[in-house]
Backbone and ligand atoms as CSV (ligand in chain L), in Angstrom:
chain,resi,resn,atom,element,x,y,z
A,1,UNK,N,N,63.069,-50.333,-77.551
A,1,UNK,CA,C,61.669,-49.995,-77.254
A,1,UNK,C,C,61.040,-51.054,-76.371
A,2,UNK,N,N,61.064,-52.289,-76.922
A,2,UNK,CA,C,60.451,-53.416,-76.204
A,2,UNK,C,C,61.054,-53.564,-74.816
A,3,UNK,N,N,62.414,-53.538,-74.826
A,3,UNK,CA,C,63.135,-53.737,-73.570
A,3,UNK,C,C,62.748,-52.669,-72.550
A,4,UNK,N,N,62.625,-51.428,-73.059
A,4,UNK,CA,C,62.257,-50.329,-72.148
A,4,UNK,C,C,60.902,-50.585,-71.501
A,5,UNK,N,N,59.992,-51.103,-72.336
A,5,UNK,CA,C,58.657,-51.397,-71.776
A,5,UNK,C,C,58.743,-52.464,-70.697
A,6,UNK,N,N,59.551,-53.493,-71.009
A,6,UNK,CA,C,59.696,-54.583,-70.049
A,6,UNK,C,C,60.259,-54.039,-68.741
A,7,UNK,N,N,61.322,-53.189,-68.914
A,7,UNK,CA,C,61.948,-52.619,-67.717
A,7,UNK,C,C,60.957,-51.791,-66.914
A,8,UNK,N,N,60.214,-50.955,-67.654
A,8,UNK,CA,C,59.229,-50.121,-66.966
A,8,UNK,C,C,58.239,-51.006,-66.222
A,9,UNK,N,N,57.881,-52.090,-66.892
A,9,UNK,CA,C,56.931,-53.012,-66.262
A,9,UNK,C,C,57.502,-53.622,-64.997
A,10,UNK,N,N,58.765,-54.005,-65.070
A,10,UNK,CA,C,59.410,-54.611,-63.902
A,10,UNK,C,C,59.460,-53.615,-62.747
A,11,UNK,N,N,59.841,-52.378,-63.107
A,11,UNK,CA,C,59.953,-51.352,-62.053
A,11,UNK,C,C,58.589,-51.096,-61.422
A,12,UNK,N,N,57.591,-50.948,-62.296
A,12,UNK,CA,C,56.236,-50.718,-61.786
A,12,UNK,C,C,55.788,-51.861,-60.888
A,13,UNK,N,N,56.061,-53.064,-61.389
A,13,UNK,CA,C,55.673,-54.254,-60.617
A,13,UNK,C,C,56.322,-54.258,-59.250
A,14,UNK,N,N,57.598,-53.897,-59.210
A,14,UNK,CA,C,58.293,-53.878,-57.917
A,14,UNK,C,C,57.681,-52.846,-56.993
A,15,UNK,N,N,57.325,-51.700,-57.582
A,15,UNK,CA,C,56.729,-50.645,-56.751
A,15,UNK,C,C,55.418,-51.116,-56.155
A,16,UNK,N,N,54.617,-51.790,-56.991
A,16,UNK,CA,C,53.332,-52.292,-56.503
A,16,UNK,C,C,53.571,-53.298,-55.378
A,17,UNK,N,N,54.552,-54.196,-55.610
A,17,UNK,CA,C,54.858,-55.211,-54.601
A,17,UNK,C,C,55.284,-54.543,-53.298
A,18,UNK,N,N,56.145,-53.509,-53.437
A,18,UNK,CA,C,56.609,-52.791,-52.238
A,18,UNK,C,C,55.438,-52.178,-51.483
A,19,UNK,N,N,54.535,-51.568,-52.253
A,19,UNK,CA,C,53.384,-50.912,-51.635
A,19,UNK,C,C,52.548,-51.945,-50.888
A,20,UNK,N,N,52.367,-53.100,-51.509
A,20,UNK,CA,C,51.553,-54.140,-50.884
A,20,UNK,C,C,52.218,-54.620,-49.595
A,21,UNK,N,N,53.545,-54.885,-49.692
A,21,UNK,CA,C,54.277,-55.340,-48.508
A,21,UNK,C,C,54.195,-54.267,-47.423
A,22,UNK,N,N,54.374,-53.013,-47.853
A,22,UNK,CA,C,54.315,-51.906,-46.894
A,22,UNK,C,C,53.001,-51.899,-46.151
A,23,UNK,N,N,51.908,-52.093,-46.860
A,23,UNK,CA,C,50.589,-52.090,-46.214
A,23,UNK,C,C,50.457,-53.258,-45.259
A,24,UNK,N,N,50.990,-54.391,-45.672
A,24,UNK,CA,C,50.808,-55.588,-44.858
A,24,UNK,C,C,51.600,-55.516,-43.564
A,25,UNK,N,N,52.764,-54.857,-43.605
A,25,UNK,CA,C,53.610,-54.902,-42.411
A,25,UNK,C,C,53.463,-53.673,-41.520
A,26,UNK,N,N,53.008,-52.550,-42.089
A,26,UNK,CA,C,52.933,-51.370,-41.231
A,26,UNK,C,C,51.787,-51.532,-40.246
A,27,UNK,N,N,51.984,-50.970,-39.065
A,27,UNK,CA,C,50.948,-51.074,-38.028
A,27,UNK,C,C,49.788,-50.164,-38.402
A,28,UNK,N,N,48.588,-50.509,-37.993
A,28,UNK,CA,C,47.469,-49.604,-38.256
A,28,UNK,C,C,47.709,-48.297,-37.512
A,29,UNK,N,N,47.217,-47.225,-38.081
A,29,UNK,CA,C,47.407,-45.919,-37.460
A,29,UNK,C,C,46.860,-45.946,-36.038
A,30,UNK,N,N,47.617,-45.359,-35.110
A,30,UNK,CA,C,47.187,-45.364,-33.718
A,30,UNK,C,C,45.896,-44.571,-33.577
A,31,UNK,N,N,45.004,-45.083,-32.740
A,31,UNK,CA,C,43.759,-44.365,-32.486
A,31,UNK,C,C,43.962,-43.476,-31.273
A,32,UNK,N,N,43.150,-42.483,-31.145
A,32,UNK,CA,C,43.189,-41.664,-29.953
A,32,UNK,C,C,43.847,-40.324,-30.192
A,33,UNK,N,N,44.127,-39.617,-29.098
A,33,UNK,CA,C,44.573,-38.228,-29.175
A,33,UNK,C,C,46.056,-38.098,-29.465
A,34,UNK,N,N,46.795,-39.212,-29.387
A,34,UNK,CA,C,48.245,-39.138,-29.530
A,34,UNK,C,C,48.922,-38.984,-28.179
A,35,UNK,N,N,48.151,-38.779,-27.124
A,35,UNK,CA,C,48.688,-38.707,-25.761
A,35,UNK,C,C,48.200,-39.951,-25.013
A,36,UNK,N,N,49.036,-40.995,-24.944
A,36,UNK,CA,C,48.548,-42.258,-24.382
A,36,UNK,C,C,48.158,-42.160,-22.905
A,37,UNK,N,N,48.807,-41.245,-22.154
A,37,UNK,CA,C,48.453,-41.117,-20.730
A,37,UNK,C,C,47.026,-40.568,-20.610
A,38,UNK,N,N,46.738,-39.518,-21.363
A,38,UNK,CA,C,45.383,-38.948,-21.329
A,38,UNK,C,C,44.364,-39.975,-21.820
A,39,UNK,N,N,44.720,-40.705,-22.864
A,39,UNK,CA,C,43.782,-41.681,-23.432
A,39,UNK,C,C,43.488,-42.814,-22.449
A,40,UNK,N,N,44.544,-43.306,-21.777
A,40,UNK,CA,C,44.271,-44.434,-20.884
A,40,UNK,C,C,43.558,-43.985,-19.620
A,41,UNK,N,N,43.831,-42.746,-19.165
A,41,UNK,CA,C,43.109,-42.253,-17.990
A,41,UNK,C,C,41.638,-42.033,-18.336
A,42,UNK,N,N,41.390,-41.611,-19.559
A,42,UNK,CA,C,40.008,-41.444,-20.018
A,42,UNK,C,C,39.303,-42.801,-20.066
A,43,UNK,N,N,40.005,-43.786,-20.608
A,43,UNK,CA,C,39.427,-45.137,-20.672
A,43,UNK,C,C,39.155,-45.660,-19.260
A,44,UNK,N,N,40.121,-45.458,-18.363
A,44,UNK,CA,C,39.970,-45.971,-17.000
A,44,UNK,C,C,38.835,-45.260,-16.252
A,45,UNK,N,N,38.691,-43.949,-16.499
A,45,UNK,CA,C,37.566,-43.217,-15.888
A,45,UNK,C,C,36.249,-43.836,-16.321
A,46,UNK,N,N,36.184,-44.188,-17.589
A,46,UNK,CA,C,34.966,-44.807,-18.104
A,46,UNK,C,C,34.791,-46.214,-17.524
A,47,UNK,N,N,35.894,-46.917,-17.292
A,47,UNK,CA,C,35.809,-48.192,-16.564
A,47,UNK,C,C,35.186,-47.954,-15.195
A,48,UNK,N,N,35.666,-46.904,-14.519
A,48,UNK,CA,C,35.144,-46.592,-13.186
A,48,UNK,C,C,33.654,-46.294,-13.226
A,49,UNK,N,N,33.230,-45.542,-14.233
A,49,UNK,CA,C,31.813,-45.185,-14.359
A,49,UNK,C,C,30.969,-46.431,-14.647
A,50,UNK,N,N,31.475,-47.293,-15.519
A,50,UNK,CA,C,30.738,-48.531,-15.818
A,50,UNK,C,C,30.660,-49.440,-14.597
A,51,UNK,N,N,31.756,-49.506,-13.871
A,51,UNK,CA,C,31.792,-50.357,-12.684
A,51,UNK,C,C,30.827,-49.827,-11.613
A,52,UNK,N,N,30.778,-48.506,-11.442
A,52,UNK,CA,C,29.844,-47.915,-10.478
A,52,UNK,C,C,28.400,-48.233,-10.888
A,53,UNK,N,N,28.146,-48.127,-12.188
A,53,UNK,CA,C,26.788,-48.384,-12.674
A,53,UNK,C,C,26.408,-49.860,-12.475
A,54,UNK,N,N,27.359,-50.739,-12.696
A,54,UNK,CA,C,27.105,-52.176,-12.488
A,54,UNK,C,C,26.667,-52.421,-11.036
A,55,UNK,N,N,27.428,-51.840,-10.110
A,55,UNK,CA,C,27.102,-52.055,-8.691
A,55,UNK,C,C,25.741,-51.462,-8.336
A,56,UNK,N,N,25.459,-50.281,-8.863
A,56,UNK,CA,C,24.163,-49.656,-8.576
A,56,UNK,C,C,23.009,-50.474,-9.144
A,57,UNK,N,N,23.186,-50.997,-10.330
A,57,UNK,CA,C,22.114,-51.787,-10.954
A,57,UNK,C,C,21.863,-53.068,-10.157
A,58,UNK,N,N,22.944,-53.711,-9.709
A,58,UNK,CA,C,22.770,-54.946,-8.937
A,58,UNK,C,C,22.039,-54.636,-7.632
A,59,UNK,N,N,22.441,-53.532,-6.988
A,59,UNK,CA,C,21.761,-53.126,-5.735
A,59,UNK,C,C,20.288,-52.856,-5.972
A,60,UNK,N,N,19.979,-52.317,-7.135
A,60,UNK,CA,C,18.589,-51.979,-7.456
A,60,UNK,C,C,17.819,-53.178,-8.008
A,61,UNK,N,N,18.442,-54.358,-8.024
A,61,UNK,CA,C,17.746,-55.552,-8.496
A,61,UNK,C,C,17.675,-55.669,-10.008
A,62,UNK,N,N,18.529,-54.930,-10.703
A,62,UNK,CA,C,18.508,-54.957,-12.169
A,62,UNK,C,C,19.765,-55.663,-12.703
A,63,UNK,N,N,19.917,-56.935,-12.364
A,63,UNK,CA,C,21.109,-57.679,-12.770
A,63,UNK,C,C,21.216,-57.775,-14.295
A,64,UNK,N,N,20.087,-57.939,-14.961
A,64,UNK,CA,C,20.105,-58.046,-16.428
A,64,UNK,C,C,20.692,-56.797,-17.075
A,65,UNK,N,N,20.444,-55.673,-16.434
A,65,UNK,CA,C,20.845,-54.382,-17.001
A,65,UNK,C,C,22.347,-54.170,-17.063
A,66,UNK,N,N,23.130,-55.012,-16.395
A,66,UNK,CA,C,24.581,-54.778,-16.385
A,66,UNK,C,C,25.261,-55.267,-17.659
A,67,UNK,N,N,24.521,-55.952,-18.525
A,67,UNK,CA,C,25.144,-56.524,-19.731
A,67,UNK,C,C,25.862,-55.454,-20.553
A,68,UNK,N,N,25.208,-54.306,-20.726
A,68,UNK,CA,C,25.794,-53.258,-21.577
A,68,UNK,C,C,27.076,-52.709,-20.945
A,69,UNK,N,N,27.092,-52.590,-19.614
A,69,UNK,CA,C,28.284,-52.084,-18.930
A,69,UNK,C,C,29.415,-53.118,-18.942
A,70,UNK,N,N,29.055,-54.386,-18.759
A,70,UNK,CA,C,30.070,-55.444,-18.768
A,70,UNK,C,C,30.699,-55.551,-20.154
A,71,UNK,N,N,29.874,-55.406,-21.175
A,71,UNK,CA,C,30.400,-55.436,-22.547
A,71,UNK,C,C,31.349,-54.256,-22.784
A,72,UNK,N,N,31.012,-53.084,-22.253
A,72,UNK,CA,C,31.910,-51.923,-22.388
A,72,UNK,C,C,33.248,-52.211,-21.716
A,73,UNK,N,N,33.215,-52.817,-20.530
A,73,UNK,CA,C,34.467,-53.162,-19.831
A,73,UNK,C,C,35.289,-54.155,-20.656
A,74,UNK,N,N,34.607,-55.135,-21.248
A,74,UNK,CA,C,35.318,-56.148,-22.046
A,74,UNK,C,C,35.979,-55.493,-23.269
A,75,UNK,N,N,35.269,-54.574,-23.908
A,75,UNK,CA,C,35.821,-53.900,-25.086
A,75,UNK,C,C,36.982,-52.983,-24.701
A,76,UNK,N,N,36.825,-52.255,-23.602
A,76,UNK,CA,C,37.919,-51.388,-23.134
A,76,UNK,C,C,39.163,-52.222,-22.826
A,77,UNK,N,N,38.923,-53.383,-22.215
A,77,UNK,CA,C,40.058,-54.230,-21.799
A,77,UNK,C,C,40.922,-54.602,-22.997
A,78,UNK,N,N,40.291,-54.782,-24.151
A,78,UNK,CA,C,41.051,-55.146,-25.356
A,78,UNK,C,C,42.027,-54.047,-25.767
A,79,UNK,N,N,41.772,-52.810,-25.333
A,79,UNK,CA,C,42.627,-51.695,-25.755
A,79,UNK,C,C,43.675,-51.309,-24.717
A,80,UNK,N,N,43.565,-51.859,-23.510
A,80,UNK,CA,C,44.439,-51.379,-22.430
A,80,UNK,C,C,45.914,-51.438,-22.823
A,81,UNK,N,N,46.393,-52.584,-23.277
A,81,UNK,CA,C,47.840,-52.701,-23.521
A,81,UNK,C,C,48.306,-51.738,-24.630
A,82,UNK,N,N,47.418,-51.430,-25.587
A,82,UNK,CA,C,47.787,-50.501,-26.667
A,82,UNK,C,C,48.040,-49.098,-26.131
A,83,UNK,N,N,47.476,-48.790,-24.975
A,83,UNK,CA,C,47.581,-47.435,-24.426
A,83,UNK,C,C,48.756,-47.294,-23.444
A,84,UNK,N,N,49.563,-48.347,-23.352
A,84,UNK,CA,C,50.740,-48.293,-22.489
A,84,UNK,C,C,52.013,-48.572,-23.297
A,85,UNK,N,N,52.290,-47.719,-24.313
A,85,UNK,CA,C,53.525,-47.927,-25.063
A,85,UNK,C,C,54.727,-47.685,-24.150
A,86,UNK,N,N,55.808,-48.385,-24.426
A,86,UNK,CA,C,57.036,-48.225,-23.630
A,86,UNK,C,C,57.458,-46.754,-23.656
A,87,UNK,N,N,57.862,-46.248,-22.499
A,87,UNK,CA,C,58.335,-44.866,-22.431
A,87,UNK,C,C,57.225,-43.854,-22.207
A,88,UNK,N,N,56.005,-44.323,-21.917
A,88,UNK,CA,C,54.884,-43.396,-21.751
A,88,UNK,C,C,54.606,-43.082,-20.286
A,89,UNK,N,N,55.641,-43.161,-19.469
A,89,UNK,CA,C,55.462,-42.852,-18.046
A,89,UNK,C,C,55.823,-41.381,-17.812
A,90,UNK,N,N,54.826,-40.550,-17.603
A,90,UNK,CA,C,55.072,-39.124,-17.349
A,90,UNK,C,C,54.696,-38.815,-15.899
A,91,UNK,N,N,54.940,-37.574,-15.462
A,91,UNK,CA,C,54.606,-37.231,-14.072
A,91,UNK,C,C,53.090,-37.125,-13.859
A,92,UNK,N,N,52.337,-37.130,-14.946
A,92,UNK,CA,C,50.869,-37.117,-14.813
A,92,UNK,C,C,50.301,-38.513,-14.642
A,93,UNK,N,N,51.136,-39.496,-14.868
A,93,UNK,CA,C,50.657,-40.887,-14.895
A,93,UNK,C,C,50.816,-41.547,-13.547
A,94,UNK,N,N,49.850,-42.399,-13.228
A,94,UNK,CA,C,49.914,-43.198,-12.002
A,94,UNK,C,C,50.379,-44.627,-12.310
A,95,UNK,N,N,50.841,-44.817,-13.510
A,95,UNK,CA,C,51.326,-46.155,-13.875
A,95,UNK,C,C,52.661,-46.429,-13.184
A,96,UNK,N,N,52.890,-47.671,-12.797
A,96,UNK,CA,C,54.173,-48.044,-12.196
A,96,UNK,C,C,55.107,-48.583,-13.287
A,97,UNK,N,N,56.411,-48.346,-13.127
A,97,UNK,CA,C,57.368,-48.859,-14.128
A,97,UNK,C,C,57.338,-50.381,-14.237
A,98,UNK,N,N,56.809,-51.044,-13.217
A,98,UNK,CA,C,56.697,-52.514,-13.247
A,98,UNK,C,C,55.906,-53.000,-14.466
A,99,UNK,N,N,55.035,-52.151,-14.991
A,99,UNK,CA,C,54.238,-52.544,-16.170
A,99,UNK,C,C,55.159,-53.049,-17.281
A,100,UNK,N,N,56.233,-52.293,-17.518
A,100,UNK,CA,C,57.109,-52.627,-18.644
A,100,UNK,C,C,58.162,-53.659,-18.251
A,101,UNK,N,N,58.385,-53.804,-16.953
A,101,UNK,CA,C,59.321,-54.843,-16.495
A,101,UNK,C,C,58.638,-56.210,-16.495
A,102,UNK,N,N,57.327,-56.203,-16.266
A,102,UNK,CA,C,56.581,-57.465,-16.206
A,102,UNK,C,C,55.453,-57.419,-17.227
A,103,UNK,N,N,55.806,-57.075,-18.444
A,103,UNK,CA,C,54.809,-56.868,-19.501
A,103,UNK,C,C,53.861,-58.067,-19.681
A,104,UNK,N,N,54.361,-59.320,-19.716
A,104,UNK,CA,C,53.421,-60.440,-19.897
A,104,UNK,C,C,52.381,-60.510,-18.776
A,105,UNK,N,N,52.770,-60.149,-17.548
A,105,UNK,CA,C,51.801,-60.163,-16.444
A,105,UNK,C,C,50.776,-59.048,-16.602
A,106,UNK,N,N,51.252,-57.905,-17.100
A,106,UNK,CA,C,50.329,-56.796,-17.347
A,106,UNK,C,C,49.318,-57.183,-18.434
A,107,UNK,N,N,49.843,-57.806,-19.496
A,107,UNK,CA,C,48.947,-58.282,-20.569
A,107,UNK,C,C,47.921,-59.273,-20.010
A,108,UNK,N,N,48.391,-60.158,-19.138
A,108,UNK,CA,C,47.497,-61.165,-18.568
A,108,UNK,C,C,46.424,-60.506,-17.712
A,109,UNK,N,N,46.796,-59.433,-16.996
A,109,UNK,CA,C,45.818,-58.734,-16.158
A,109,UNK,C,C,44.737,-58.074,-17.023
A,110,UNK,N,N,45.136,-57.562,-18.175
A,110,UNK,CA,C,44.152,-56.963,-19.086
A,110,UNK,C,C,43.244,-58.052,-19.670
A,111,UNK,N,N,43.845,-59.180,-20.028
A,111,UNK,CA,C,43.071,-60.304,-20.582
A,111,UNK,C,C,42.091,-60.844,-19.519
A,112,UNK,N,N,42.562,-60.876,-18.281
A,112,UNK,CA,C,41.721,-61.334,-17.177
A,112,UNK,C,C,40.468,-60.455,-17.051
A,113,UNK,N,N,40.659,-59.128,-17.156
A,113,UNK,CA,C,39.493,-58.234,-17.107
A,113,UNK,C,C,38.563,-58.516,-18.280
A,114,UNK,N,N,39.155,-58.696,-19.464
A,114,UNK,CA,C,38.328,-58.970,-20.647
A,114,UNK,C,C,37.495,-60.239,-20.435
A,115,UNK,N,N,38.134,-61.279,-19.915
A,115,UNK,CA,C,37.432,-62.552,-19.714
A,115,UNK,C,C,36.345,-62.438,-18.649
A,116,UNK,N,N,36.686,-61.808,-17.537
A,116,UNK,CA,C,35.702,-61.710,-16.444
A,116,UNK,C,C,34.530,-60.821,-16.830
A,117,UNK,N,N,34.830,-59.740,-17.535
A,117,UNK,CA,C,33.749,-58.865,-17.986
A,117,UNK,C,C,32.864,-59.617,-18.988
A,118,UNK,N,N,33.486,-60.449,-19.818
A,118,UNK,CA,C,32.718,-61.253,-20.774
A,118,UNK,C,C,31.811,-62.248,-20.056
A,119,UNK,N,N,32.337,-62.853,-18.997
A,119,UNK,CA,C,31.529,-63.780,-18.202
A,119,UNK,C,C,30.335,-63.052,-17.588
A,120,UNK,N,N,30.618,-61.879,-17.018
A,120,UNK,CA,C,29.543,-61.094,-16.388
A,120,UNK,C,C,28.474,-60.719,-17.416
A,121,UNK,N,N,28.921,-60.302,-18.591
A,121,UNK,CA,C,27.980,-59.957,-19.670
A,121,UNK,C,C,27.099,-61.162,-20.011
A,122,UNK,N,N,27.729,-62.336,-20.168
A,122,UNK,CA,C,26.971,-63.536,-20.539
A,122,UNK,C,C,25.956,-63.909,-19.452
A,123,UNK,N,N,26.359,-63.766,-18.193
A,123,UNK,CA,C,25.442,-64.073,-17.091
A,123,UNK,C,C,24.247,-63.112,-17.102
A,124,UNK,N,N,24.533,-61.849,-17.406
A,124,UNK,CA,C,23.457,-60.857,-17.447
A,124,UNK,C,C,22.514,-61.134,-18.624
A,125,UNK,N,N,23.103,-61.461,-19.767
A,125,UNK,CA,C,22.282,-61.763,-20.948
A,125,UNK,C,C,21.405,-62.984,-20.684
A,126,UNK,N,N,21.954,-63.950,-19.930
A,126,UNK,CA,C,21.195,-65.162,-19.592
A,126,UNK,C,C,20.186,-64.910,-18.464
A,127,UNK,N,N,20.111,-63.675,-17.984
A,127,UNK,CA,C,19.201,-63.281,-16.894
A,127,UNK,C,C,19.424,-64.111,-15.633
A,128,UNK,N,N,20.670,-64.477,-15.399
A,128,UNK,CA,C,21.025,-65.272,-14.224
A,128,UNK,C,C,21.449,-64.320,-13.100
A,129,UNK,N,N,20.473,-63.808,-12.381
A,129,UNK,CA,C,20.731,-62.766,-11.376
A,129,UNK,C,C,21.659,-63.261,-10.273
A,130,UNK,N,N,21.514,-64.522,-9.880
A,130,UNK,CA,C,22.368,-65.048,-8.810
A,130,UNK,C,C,23.824,-65.071,-9.250
A,131,UNK,N,N,24.066,-65.505,-10.491
A,131,UNK,CA,C,25.435,-65.549,-11.003
A,131,UNK,C,C,26.007,-64.140,-11.129
A,132,UNK,N,N,25.201,-63.213,-11.617
A,132,UNK,CA,C,25.663,-61.822,-11.747
A,132,UNK,C,C,26.064,-61.278,-10.379
A,133,UNK,N,N,25.216,-61.495,-9.385
A,133,UNK,CA,C,25.492,-60.970,-8.042
A,133,UNK,C,C,26.787,-61.567,-7.487
A,134,UNK,N,N,26.975,-62.865,-7.709
A,134,UNK,CA,C,28.185,-63.526,-7.208
A,134,UNK,C,C,29.428,-62.978,-7.911
A,135,UNK,N,N,29.353,-62.791,-9.228
A,135,UNK,CA,C,30.512,-62.272,-9.969
A,135,UNK,C,C,30.841,-60.853,-9.519
A,136,UNK,N,N,29.803,-60.042,-9.359
A,136,UNK,CA,C,30.014,-58.641,-8.981
A,136,UNK,C,C,30.639,-58.536,-7.584
A,137,UNK,N,N,30.304,-59.484,-6.708
A,137,UNK,CA,C,30.813,-59.437,-5.329
A,137,UNK,C,C,32.344,-59.438,-5.281
A,138,UNK,N,N,33.001,-60.102,-6.228
A,138,UNK,CA,C,34.465,-60.184,-6.186
A,138,UNK,C,C,35.132,-59.473,-7.371
A,139,UNK,N,N,34.325,-58.867,-8.209
A,139,UNK,CA,C,34.846,-58.301,-9.460
A,139,UNK,C,C,35.863,-57.182,-9.228
A,140,UNK,N,N,35.561,-56.270,-8.303
A,140,UNK,CA,C,36.453,-55.137,-8.051
A,140,UNK,C,C,37.853,-55.612,-7.691
A,141,UNK,N,N,37.913,-56.627,-6.857
A,141,UNK,CA,C,39.206,-57.158,-6.429
A,141,UNK,C,C,39.849,-58.007,-7.535
A,142,UNK,N,N,39.042,-58.913,-8.115
A,142,UNK,CA,C,39.600,-59.908,-9.034
A,142,UNK,C,C,39.844,-59.386,-10.451
A,143,UNK,N,N,39.053,-58.419,-10.888
A,143,UNK,CA,C,39.188,-57.968,-12.276
A,143,UNK,C,C,39.925,-56.632,-12.383
A,144,UNK,N,N,39.772,-55.754,-11.386
A,144,UNK,CA,C,40.424,-54.437,-11.431
A,144,UNK,C,C,41.625,-54.408,-10.490
A,145,UNK,N,N,41.411,-54.834,-9.251
A,145,UNK,CA,C,42.466,-54.758,-8.239
A,145,UNK,C,C,43.683,-55.601,-8.572
A,146,UNK,N,N,43.475,-56.710,-9.258
A,146,UNK,CA,C,44.614,-57.572,-9.601
A,146,UNK,C,C,45.594,-56.849,-10.519
A,147,UNK,N,N,45.141,-55.828,-11.203
A,147,UNK,CA,C,46.067,-55.029,-12.003
A,147,UNK,C,C,46.496,-53.772,-11.235
A,148,UNK,N,N,45.567,-53.124,-10.556
A,148,UNK,CA,C,45.925,-51.883,-9.851
A,148,UNK,C,C,46.957,-52.130,-8.755
A,149,UNK,N,N,46.802,-53.217,-8.020
A,149,UNK,CA,C,47.710,-53.450,-6.892
A,149,UNK,C,C,49.174,-53.532,-7.357
A,150,UNK,N,N,49.507,-54.337,-8.349
A,150,UNK,CA,C,50.924,-54.367,-8.754
A,150,UNK,C,C,51.338,-53.232,-9.687
A,151,UNK,N,N,50.378,-52.636,-10.422
A,151,UNK,CA,C,50.783,-51.794,-11.551
A,151,UNK,C,C,50.340,-50.327,-11.479
A,152,UNK,N,N,49.667,-49.929,-10.411
A,152,UNK,CA,C,49.235,-48.533,-10.337
A,152,UNK,C,C,49.614,-47.949,-8.991
A,153,UNK,N,N,50.140,-46.726,-9.003
A,153,UNK,CA,C,50.412,-46.011,-7.757
A,153,UNK,C,C,49.066,-45.668,-7.133
A,154,UNK,N,N,48.836,-46.055,-5.868
A,154,UNK,CA,C,47.519,-45.808,-5.285
A,154,UNK,C,C,47.221,-44.311,-5.232
A,155,UNK,N,N,45.992,-43.934,-5.542
A,155,UNK,CA,C,45.640,-42.512,-5.506
A,155,UNK,C,C,45.732,-41.980,-4.078
A,156,UNK,N,N,46.176,-40.716,-3.900
A,156,UNK,CA,C,46.349,-40.159,-2.561
A,156,UNK,C,C,45.042,-40.060,-1.779
A,157,UNK,N,N,43.979,-39.567,-2.436
A,157,UNK,CA,C,42.710,-39.475,-1.712
A,157,UNK,C,C,41.713,-40.442,-2.325
A,158,UNK,N,N,40.583,-40.518,-1.649
A,158,UNK,CA,C,39.485,-41.364,-2.113
A,158,UNK,C,C,39.130,-40.989,-3.540
A,159,UNK,N,N,38.981,-41.996,-4.371
A,159,UNK,CA,C,38.682,-41.729,-5.771
A,159,UNK,C,C,37.277,-42.221,-6.076
A,160,UNK,N,N,36.429,-41.375,-6.593
A,160,UNK,CA,C,35.072,-41.842,-6.863
A,160,UNK,C,C,35.067,-42.959,-7.893
A,161,UNK,N,N,34.285,-43.935,-7.658
A,161,UNK,CA,C,34.051,-45.022,-8.607
A,161,UNK,C,C,35.240,-45.957,-8.789
A,162,UNK,N,N,36.332,-45.713,-8.060
A,162,UNK,CA,C,37.451,-46.648,-8.177
A,162,UNK,C,C,37.175,-47.859,-7.300
A,163,UNK,N,N,37.532,-49.019,-7.777
A,163,UNK,CA,C,37.269,-50.220,-6.983
A,163,UNK,C,C,38.214,-50.301,-5.799
A,164,UNK,N,N,37.780,-50.969,-4.764
A,164,UNK,CA,C,38.713,-51.254,-3.673
A,164,UNK,C,C,39.675,-52.307,-4.166
A,165,UNK,N,N,40.912,-52.149,-3.801
A,165,UNK,CA,C,41.863,-53.165,-4.275
A,165,UNK,C,C,42.837,-53.488,-3.172
L,1,LIG,C1,C,45.590,-54.312,-16.869
L,1,LIG,C2,C,45.608,-53.346,-15.821
L,1,LIG,C3,C,44.374,-52.635,-15.351
L,1,LIG,C4,C,43.103,-53.140,-15.226
L,1,LIG,C5,C,42.603,-54.536,-15.518
L,1,LIG,C6,C,42.298,-52.066,-14.720
L,1,LIG,N1,N,43.055,-50.937,-14.550
L,1,LIG,FE1,FE,42.400,-49.123,-13.931
L,1,LIG,N2,N,44.281,-48.357,-14.123
L,1,LIG,C7,C,45.390,-49.075,-14.481
L,1,LIG,C8,C,46.552,-48.205,-14.486
L,1,LIG,C9,C,47.984,-48.627,-14.810
L,1,LIG,C10,C,46.099,-46.923,-14.130
L,1,LIG,C11,C,46.936,-45.651,-14.059
L,1,LIG,C12,C,47.036,-45.059,-15.498
L,1,LIG,C13,C,47.858,-43.792,-15.576
L,1,LIG,O1,O,47.640,-42.870,-14.741
L,1,LIG,O2,O,48.689,-43.706,-16.493
L,1,LIG,C14,C,44.657,-47.063,-13.895
L,1,LIG,C15,C,43.819,-46.016,-13.516
L,1,LIG,C16,C,42.476,-46.159,-13.190
L,1,LIG,C17,C,41.617,-45.083,-12.750
L,1,LIG,C18,C,42.047,-43.626,-12.558
L,1,LIG,C19,C,41.877,-42.895,-13.886
L,1,LIG,C20,C,42.249,-41.424,-13.792
L,1,LIG,O3,O,41.348,-40.604,-13.602
L,1,LIG,O4,O,43.452,-41.099,-13.896
L,1,LIG,C21,C,40.368,-45.608,-12.546
L,1,LIG,C22,C,39.106,-44.875,-12.100
L,1,LIG,C23,C,40.438,-47.015,-12.877
L,1,LIG,N3,N,41.736,-47.315,-13.270
L,1,LIG,C24,C,39.370,-47.888,-12.815
L,1,LIG,C25,C,39.425,-49.238,-13.175
L,1,LIG,C26,C,38.334,-50.168,-13.039
L,1,LIG,C27,C,36.967,-49.826,-12.478
L,1,LIG,C28,C,38.787,-51.365,-13.498
L,1,LIG,C29,C,38.037,-52.660,-13.588
L,1,LIG,C30,C,36.745,-52.661,-14.173
L,1,LIG,C31,C,40.154,-51.184,-13.911
L,1,LIG,N4,N,40.526,-49.869,-13.699
L,1,LIG,C32,C,40.943,-52.177,-14.451
L,1,LIG,C33,C,45.430,-50.406,-14.816
L,1,LIG,C34,C,44.334,-51.257,-14.901
């Protein structure tokens, strides 16, 4: 009797331990539609829209107003690498295979966007219009183009809101 209880306890304990380990090591459930190409193109479209809005606001003399858009770019940047799982290159995608051959550089390009967008946000929050204008002047090339040039097949026709790269 006693022994059976002990055994049951041991088994239960092991199951609990397994469950705990399982939770700790399993990856969090993937977010999004399950189609990484559609998800990343959606994210990038929103990057394009935010970037267009940033430029329009600066032209209109509203440098402070770009903070919300810069923050959106910084948050999106944190998700970029998650949306490029290995083997997700389909005929609908404009991603280059170099992404997976030079993964650390791709990661660095995403981090670079996160950092630059964070800088732009901070400048806008500080109401430093001169700094915002200076950052925006090179942002398309330095924050977006540095990734598009090596890692994206250039679009065939003019793309609205896409940065020059
Ligand atoms: C770390 C790399 C990286 C950075 C940084 C990056 N992009 Fe992209 N972008 C890509 C790749 C790769 C694609 C192609 C994705 C695909 O088709 O699978 C893309 C696609 C796009 C597209 C086309 C989306 C569509 O409709 O298919 C737009 C617009 C775009 N990016 C805008 C931007 C803007 C604006 C920025 C900067 C604020 C930016 N991207 C920063 C890698 C990047």
